[in-house]
Every structure is written in structure tokens, then in C-alpha cells.
C-alpha positions in Angstrom: 0.9 20.7 26.1 0.5 19.6 22.6 -3.0 18.9 21.4 -2.9 16.2 18.9 -5.1 16.8 15.8 -6.6 13.6 14.7 -8.9 12.4 11.7 -9.1 8.8 11.5 -12.2 7.2 10.4 -11.7 6.1 6.9 -14.4 7.8 4.3 -14.2 4.6 2.1 -12.0 1.5 1.9 -10.2 0.4 -1.2 -10.5 -3.5 -0.8 -11.1 -6.1 -3.6 -9.4 -9.0 -1.8 -11.0 -12.2 -3.1 -8.4 -14.5 -1.7 -9.4 -17.5 0.2 -6.7 -18.4 2.7 -8.0 -21.9 3.4 -7.1 -22.9 -0.3 -3.4 -22.2 0.0 -2.7 -25.5 1.5 -4.1 -27.1 -1.9 -1.5 -25.0 -3.7 1.4 -26.4 -1.5 0.1 -29.9 -1.9 0.3 -29.8 -5.7 3.6 -28.2 -5.7 5.2 -31.0 -3.4 3.4 -33.7 -5.8 5.4 -32.0 -8.8 2.0 -31.5 -10.3 3.2 -27.8 -11.3 0.4 -26.8 -13.7 -2.1 -27.8 -11.1 -0.3 -26.0 -8.3 -0.8 -22.8 -10.6 -4.4 -23.5 -11.1 -4.9 -24.0 -7.4 -3.4 -20.6 -7.0 -5.9 -18.9 -9.3 -8.6 -20.5 -6.9 -6.8 -19.2 -4.0 -7.1 -15.6 -5.7 -10.7 -16.2 -6.3 -10.2 -16.3 -10.2 -12.7 -18.0 -12.3 -10.8 -19.9 -15.4 -11.5 -22.6 -18.0 -10.4 -25.8 -16.7 -7.0 -27.0 -18.1 -6.6 -23.6 -20.1 -3.0 -23.2 -21.3 -3.4 -19.5 -21.9 -5.2 -17.1 -19.4 -6.0 -13.4 -19.4 -6.4 -11.9 -16.0 -7.5 -8.1 -15.8 -5.9 -6.0 -13.0 -6.6 -2.3 -12.9 -5.6 -0.9 -16.4 -3.5 -3.9 -17.5 -4.1 -7.3 -18.6 -1.6 -10.2 -17.2 -1.4 -12.9 -19.6 -0.3 -16.5 -18.3 1.2 -18.9 -20.9 1.4 -22.4 -19.6 3.7 -24.0 -21.9 4.8 -27.7 -21.7 7.9 -27.1 -19.8 7.9 -23.6 -18.5 5.8 -20.6 -17.3 5.6 -17.3 -19.1 3.9 -14.3 -17.6 3.6 -11.2 -19.7 1.6 -7.8 -18.7 1.5 -5.3 -21.6 1.9 -2.0 -19.6 1.9 1.2 -21.6 2.5 2.4 -25.3 5.6 4.5 -25.9 4.7 5.6 -29.3 4.9 9.5 -29.2 6.3 9.4 -25.9 9.4 11.1 -24.5 11.5 7.9 -25.1 14.9 8.8 -23.8 14.0 9.8 -20.2 11.3 7.2 -20.1 13.9 4.3 -21.1 16.2 5.8 -18.5 13.6 5.4 -15.9 13.0 1.9 -17.0 16.4 0.9 -16.7 16.3 2.3 -13.4 13.3 0.4 -12.2 14.7 -2.8 -13.4 17.4 -2.5 -11.2 15.4 -1.4 -8.2 12.9 -2.0 -6.9 11.9 -4.9 -9.4 13.4 -8.1 -8.1 11.6 -11.0 -9.8 10.3 -9.4 -13.2 11.6 -7.0 -15.7 10.0 -4.4 -18.0 11.0 -5.0 -21.5 10.1 -3.0 -24.8 8.3 -4.9 -27.5 6.7 -3.3 -30.6 6.6 0.0 -29.1 4.9 -1.5 -26.0 6.3 -1.7 -22.4 5.5 -4.9 -20.7 6.3 -6.8 -17.6 8.0 -10.2 -18.4 8.8 -13.3 -16.3 9.7 -16.8 -17.5 10.5 -19.8 -15.5 10.8 -23.6 -15.7 8.1 -25.4 -13.9 10.3 -27.1 -11.2 11.5 -23.5 -10.2 7.9 -22.1 -10.0 7.8 -22.2 -6.3 4.2 -21.0 -5.3 5.5 -18.2 -3.1 7.8 -16.9 -5.9 5.1 -17.0 -8.3 2.6 -15.2 -6.1 5.3 -12.8 -5.5 5.8 -12.3 -9.3 2.3 -11.6 -9.9 2.0 -9.2 -6.9 5.2 -7.4 -8.1 3.5 -6.6 -11.6 0.4 -5.6 -10.3 1.9 -3.2 -7.7 4.3 -1.6 -10.0 1.9 -1.5 -13.0 -0.5 0.6 -10.6 2.5 2.7 -9.2 4.1 3.8 -12.6 1.4 3.8 -15.2 0.1 7.2 -14.2 3.5 8.7 -13.4 4.8 7.6 -17.0 1.7 9.0 -18.7 2.3 12.4 -16.8 5.8 12.6 -17.1 6.9 10.9 -20.4 3.5 11.1 -22.6 3.2 7.3 -22.5 -0.4 6.1 -23.5 -2.4 3.4 -22.0 -3.2 0.4 -24.0 -6.6 -0.1 -22.2 -8.6 1.7 -20.1 -8.7 0.8 -16.3 -11.9 -0.9 -14.8 -12.7 1.7 -12.2 -15.7 2.4 -10.1 -16.4 6.0 -9.6 -17.4 7.1 -5.9 -20.6 8.8 -5.3 -20.6 12.5 -5.7 -21.3 13.2 -2.0 -18.5 10.8 -0.9 -16.0 12.7 -3.3 -16.9 16.0 -1.7 -16.3 14.6 1.7 -13.0 13.5 0.7 -12.0 16.7 -0.6 -13.1 18.4 2.4 -11.2 15.8 4.6 -8.1 16.0 2.4 -7.8 19.8 3.0 -8.3 19.5 6.7 -5.7 16.7 7.0 -3.1 19.1 5.2 -4.2 22.3 7.2 -3.6 20.3 10.6 -0.3 19.0 9.4 0.8 22.6 8.7 -0.4 23.4 12.1 1.6 20.6 13.6 4.7 21.9 11.7 4.4 25.4 13.3 4.2 23.9 16.9 7.0 21.7 16.4 9.4 24.4 15.1 8.1 26.8 17.7 8.7 24.4 20.5 12.2 23.3 19.0 11.0 19.8 18.1 12.2 19.5 14.8 13.2 16.0 15.0 9.5 15.0 14.9 9.1 16.8 11.7 9.7 13.5 10.0 7.1 11.8 11.8 4.4 14.6 11.0 5.1 14.3 7.2 4.9 10.5 7.3 1.8 10.6 9.2 0.3 13.1 6.7 0.9 10.6 3.8 -0.4 7.6 5.8 -3.5 9.5 7.0 -4.3 10.5 3.4 -3.9 6.9 2.2 -5.9 5.5 5.0 -8.8 8.1 5.2 -9.7 9.1 1.6 -7.9 6.0 -0.2 -7.0 7.8 -3.4 -5.8 6.3 -6.8 -4.1 7.7 -10.0 -1.6 10.5 -9.7 -2.3 11.2 -6.1 -1.7 7.6 -4.9 1.4 7.4 -7.0 2.8 10.6 -5.4 1.8 9.2 -2.0 3.4 6.0 -2.4 6.7 7.9 -3.7 6.8 10.1 -0.7 6.5 7.5 1.8 9.3 5.4 0.0 11.5 8.3 0.1 10.7 9.2 3.8 12.0 5.6 4.6 15.1 5.9 2.4 18.7 6.4 3.7 18.5 10.1 2.7 19.6 12.5 5.3 16.9 13.9 7.6 17.2 17.4 6.1 16.7 16.1 2.7 13.5 14.2 4.1 12.1 17.2 5.6 12.7 19.3 2.4 10.8 16.4 0.3 7.8 16.7 3.0 7.8 20.5 2.7 7.7 20.1 -1.2 4.9 17.6 -0.8 2.7 19.7 1.0 2.9 22.5 -1.6 2.4 20.1 -4.2 -0.8 18.8 -2.4 -1.9 22.6 -1.7 -1.9 23.2 -5.5 -4.3 20.5 -6.3 -7.8 21.7 -7.4 -11.0 20.0 -6.0 -11.4 18.5 -9.5 -7.9 17.2 -9.8 -8.5 15.3 -6.3 -11.8 14.0 -7.4 -10.3 12.5 -10.5 -8.3 10.2 -8.3 -11.1 9.3 -6.1 -12.2 6.0 -7.4 -12.5 2.0 -6.6 -10.4 -0.2 -9.2 -10.6 -3.9 -9.8 -7.4 -5.7 -8.8 -6.5 -9.4 -9.5 -3.5 -9.8 -6.7 -4.4 -8.0 -3.6 -1.9 -5.2 -3.1 -2.1 -5.6 0.7 -1.5 -8.8 2.6 -4.1 -10.4 4.6 -3.2 -10.2 8.4 -3.9 -13.1 10.9 -4.9 -12.7 14.6 -1.6 -13.9 15.8 0.3 -11.6 13.6 -2.0 -8.4 14.5 -1.3 -9.5 18.2 2.4 -9.7 17.7 2.4 -6.0 16.0 0.4 -4.7 19.0 2.8 -6.2 21.5 5.8 -4.7 19.9 4.0 -1.3 19.7 3.1 -1.6 23.3 6.9 -2.2 24.0 8.2 0.7 22.0 5.5 3.3 23.7 6.4 1.7 27.2 10.1 2.6 26.6 9.4 6.1 25.7 6.8 6.5 28.4 9.4 5.5 31.0 11.7 8.0 29.7 9.0 10.7 29.9 9.0 11.2 26.1 5.4 11.6 25.6 5.3 13.3 22.5 7.5 10.4 20.9 5.0 8.1 22.4 2.1 9.9 20.6 3.9 9.7 17.4 4.9 6.1 17.7 1.1 5.2 18.4 -0.1 7.0 15.3 2.8 5.9 13.1 2.8 2.2 14.1 -0.9 1.8 13.7 -1.4 3.6 10.5 1.7 1.8 9.1 -0.4 -1.4 9.8 -3.4 -0.1 7.8 -0.9 0.8 4.9 0.6 -2.7 4.9 -2.1 -4.9 5.7 -5.7 -5.6 4.5 -7.3 -5.8 7.8 -10.6 -7.6 8.8 -13.5 -5.8 10.5 -12.3 -6.6 14.1 -8.8 -5.8 13.6 -9.8 -2.3 11.8 -12.1 -1.4 14.7 -9.4 -2.2 17.3 -6.9 0.0 15.3 -9.6 2.8 15.1 -10.2 2.8 18.8 -6.5 3.1 19.6 -6.0 5.7 16.9 -8.9 7.7 18.5 -7.6 7.3 21.9 -4.4 9.3 20.9 -6.4 12.4 20.2 -6.7 15.2 22.7 -3.8 16.5 25.0 -0.6 14.6 24.7 0.6 13.8 28.5 1.3 11.1 30.9 -2.3 10.4 31.6 -2.9 10.0 27.9 -0.1 7.7 27.2 -1.1 5.5 30.2 -4.5 5.1 28.7 -3.2 4.1 25.4 -0.8 1.5 26.9 -3.9 0.2 29.1 -6.0 0.1 25.7 -3.3 -1.8 23.7 -3.1 -4.5 26.6 -6.7 -5.0 26.5 -6.6 -5.6 22.7 -3.7 -7.9 22.9 -5.8 -9.9 25.6 -8.5 -10.3 23.1 -6.5 -12.0 20.5 -5.5 -15.7 20.7 -2.1 -17.3 19.8 -3.9 -20.2 18.3 -5.2 -18.7 15.1 -3.4 -20.1 12.2 -1.7 -17.5 9.9 -3.0 -16.6 6.6 -0.7 -16.8 3.5 
């Protein structure tokens, strides 16, 4: 029998989501009335941003960048100065930027202007559909956070301004460091078990769970967050399984090399403009649980109890990775995650299925989805 190692309760949560979902309807109403500038102002209200009434130029801080909105007469311009490339390793940096502009960026582009890298978007008002503009802002925020530390570390780029960060208390930092090491040690123990039992196909699951747990439990920023994001993306890429396992092994080596001080440097809260995680409605949450339940049920009926265990943890942790959860939804997920600890056997999976059903029954289909 496999005894599932589990550490789940997050030490602190990274959440600066000031969105007011009930105001999205006003964004759409202004857009449908072809009052395009008003639609953008209403979007700022939706995001919880204060601004001068009727302003044509707005400066919106996010992390280590500032997003500039220019509401011109006939079109909208969005710029976000990113990093200085002065004295950087320009050739490999520019190659990386060209690659990023192809993928993953879809709506914006990184441009070079006066030795500064900046995100840029321009669009005539009739084409500034609200969801599109929201996605533009979100794309800038996500990728500015994702690439700034990597470009500084790899290519000697420099920050234009210091990020608005809020350090964690020393006691919490120490607990995060201890838990960080414990999560890695348990992942390494699981690797040995899977290899011994010739269950190598589950190594992928173990590596992904490692990255998701680190993100969920200690919620790092900086270099560590960038690395975790990169590894999660690579684990879900079309690469061969053997290549992904190799990435996972190298990731553990990299994590083990970090000193306590290096870990603590990336433990802080940061001010955000656009929420990096989407709010989840009760209806969407219930649908996710129902899908998870169906997958576990199929594996249970086949007697694949270890697969059902990994499915439980992976799917639930992916929800915490993708969504900003309210207190009730978070408590539901924590209860389900904790139920997956202990010996993995038929009885355990039956208990998980029963608990998921109870949670599904608690959520109503009538709740309106958030934006």
C-alpha cells in the first residue's frame, strides 16, 4: 500500500483581487451603447481602480511595472515600460523577446523604445470589445511578472522601478522555508516509491504535484515563482514523457540548491492591478467537482486506486492554481485534499467520492457566473 504524503494548508495566500463582479454588466452596457470610453472607465471601476473623472491619460501600477492608458480621440493605446536593456546581454535577450512575441503573447507585443522594453497595444475604439481589453491588460500583467526576474537574472536587464512589495513576517518566512524543504523531501520519497513499484508513469504526476503544492502552500514570487510557472508550462507541453521526467528531476536539483536566504527573498506579497487568477462562481466550481468525480469514478471502477489518488490531488490543486477561490470554495478543496492523505486503497477512494458528492450537493446551479 502507498501512504500518500500530504501538506496542504496554505501558509499565506497571494490575493489582491479587488474586482467587483456585479459591475461588469455596466461595462457591457456602455459598450453596447457604443460609449467606448465610458466602457473603459467602467472596466476600471470593475477592477476597483480609482481614477480622475474623464481623464485621457491614466497610470496604473502593477507589481514592478506601470501600465499607461492613453484614451485618444479615436483609439486606445496601452503601454507598459518593462525593463531597461542598457548594459544587458542584448543579442540573447532580443532573441528571447522575438520568441515570446510569437508565443505566448497573443494580443500585445514587446517593443524596444529608447533602450526600454515595453508591452504595447493599440486599437480603434469600435474594436475595443471589453473582454478583449481585459485580456490585454491581464496578458501584460501576467507576462511582466513572469519574465522580469528571468530577464534580470539571465540577461542582466534592469528594473525601471522597484516593485510594490509587502514582505512577510519573519516567523511566516521561516515556516515557509521549513515547509518548502518538507514538500521536496516528500516528493523525492514518492519518486523512490514509484520507481521501486515500477509505477514510472506516475512520475509526471508527482513532479506536477510538487510544483502545484509549492505554489499553493508557500505562494512564492520572484525567481522562484517564475521557475515554477515555467516548469508547470513545460510539464503540460507536447514534449515526450521522458523529456518531462528529465525536466522534473532537474527542477528538484535546482530547488535543493536554493539556500534559506534565496527562498526568503521570493516570499512576499505584491500589489496587482489586474487579478492574475480568475474569480470562480459556485456553478463553475460545482461543474469542476462533477468532472473530477467522473474521472475518479472511472479509475475506481478499474481498480486504479493510485491513479485516482493522483487525479484527486492534481485536479483540486489545478483549481487553486487557476482560480481565485472564495473562503467556502477554498475550505471545500482543503477538506477534499486532506481526505486524500493516508493509505491509498479502495476504501479511501470511496470516501473521496462520497465527500465530493456531498460538496457537489452543497452548491446551487442558480448562481450567476462571475466575469
